[in-house]
N, C-alpha and C positions, 0 to 999 in steps of 0.2 A: 082182206076186208075185216076179218074178225079182230085183228090186231088194232086196226084203226078204230073200230067200234069200241074196243076195250079202252083205248087211250082217251076217247071222248067221254066215256062213262067215268073214267078215273078222274078226269079234270072237273067234272061236275060233282063228283062225290056221292056219298049216300047219307043216310040218316043215322046218327049216333043213338043207340037205344039204351035206356036205363030201365032195368027190370025192377019190380016192386021190392025185391030183396037187396037192391043197391048195386048189383053187378052191372057193368056196362059192357057193351060190345061196340067196337069201333065201326064207324060208317065209311071209313076210307078203304079203298081197294089198293093193294100193293101188287104191282106188275113186275115181272122179271122176263127180260128178253135175252135168250141164250142163242147166239148165232155165230156163224162163220164170219171171219174178217171181211170187210168190204160190203156188208149188206145194209149199210146206213143206220146202224144202231146209234152211233154217236150223233149223227145229224138229227135223228128223231129226238133224242134226249135234249139236245141244245134247243131245238125248235120248241118243244113242249115247255122247257124252263123259261124261254123268252116270252111266250104268249100267256102263260099261266100267271095269275096274280100270286105274289109271294113265292115265285119259283126260284130255286137254287140249282146250280149245276156243279157237281163235284166229280173230279177224275180220281179213280182209285189209286193210281201210283203217287199222286201228289197230295193225298189226304191221309190223315191218321184217324184213329177212332175218336180222338179228342176233337179233331177238326170237324168230324161228322156229328158228334153228339155235343159235348161241352167239356171245358177244362177250367182249372184254377191256375192262375198265373201270378207271378210276383209283379206288383205294381210299384215302380220306383217313384212315381209322382206322389202317390198316397202313402208310401212307405208301409205297404202291407200286401195282402193278397186280394185278388179280385176274380170274379167269375166271368168267363167268356163263353158265350153261346156258340155252338157249332151250326152246321148247315141244317140239321134236322130240327133244331129249336128255332132258328131264324125263319124257316119256311113253314112254321106252324100255321095251320089253316090254309096251306098252299100245297106245293108239290116239291119234292126233293128228288132230283135226278142224279143217280150215282152211276157213272160210267166206269168200265173196267173193274167191276166188283171182284173179279177173280184175282186181281193184283193187290188187293188190300190184305195186309198181314192178318194172321190168325187171331192174335189178341185184339187187333183193331176191329175185326168183324164181330168179335164177342161183345163189344160195347154197343152194338146195334140191336141186340136181341130185345132189350127192354123198350127201346124207342119204337121198334116195329110192332110189338104186340100190345104193350100197355100204354103207349103213346106218352111216355114220360122219360126223363133222363135224370137219374139220381147221381149226385156228386157228394162225396164225403172225403175232402182233402184239406189240409192246412187249416184245420179248425173251421171249415165252411161245410155245412150240411145244407143241401138244397135239392129240391125236386122241381125240375123245369118241365113245362108242358111242351110236348112235341106232337101235336095233332096234325101230323103231315101225312100225305100219301107219298109212297116211294115208287119211283120208276127206276129200275136198275137194269144194267146190261152187262154181259160178260161173254167171253169166248169159251168154247169147249175146252176140255182138259188138255187135249193134244193139239190145240190150235185150230183144227177143223173137225167137223163131224165125221166120224167113221161110219159109212153106210152099212157096214156089216155088224155093228154093235148097237145095243139098245141105248137110247138117249139118256136114260137115268144113270148109266155108268160113265157118261161123258161130262157130267156136271161136276166141276171141281169145287164144290162148296159143301159144308157140313149139312146133314139132313135137318138139324135143328134150325138152321138159318133158312133153308129152302122152304120149310113148313110155314114160315111167317108170310110167304107170298101167296096171294089168292089165285093169281093166274100166272102160268109160266108158258111162254111161247118159244118153241125151238124155230130158228130161222135158218134155213139151209140155202147156200148159194149153188143153185143148179145150173 
């Protein structure tokens, strides 16, 4: 019930606050579902991305950091370089569901730090400098480090993501298949 309540609150979002000194705090809630295989994490992410306005669904094995954030590509039609937005930019003011986050490469995960905390994506490649807005809320899911939860070890040791990335999530739910 707590997970369902958190998902509903995530979809409606919060209020972005701007203090008098100019610092802003995001109003979006980032959720992370860490669970055993077969507990319907993927089904939940697909459902949320379908019913949410501006929802995007990305699978970790098939996505790169550039596909999640943004990239600069060679445009043969214009004979130059162009900027392509990724899932987090395209789902701005919506929700970005990232499945199998543990399968994303280390350098690709590093590209998500700025988008998760500052809600921007900065690009500086091929003489293009841009900062794209990605005011999206993220719902991510992953499997434990060894495929299933070990009941005799603490859960923190079984999350196979760097602490700097885990700290970007507001709520983390372990889901065990009992």
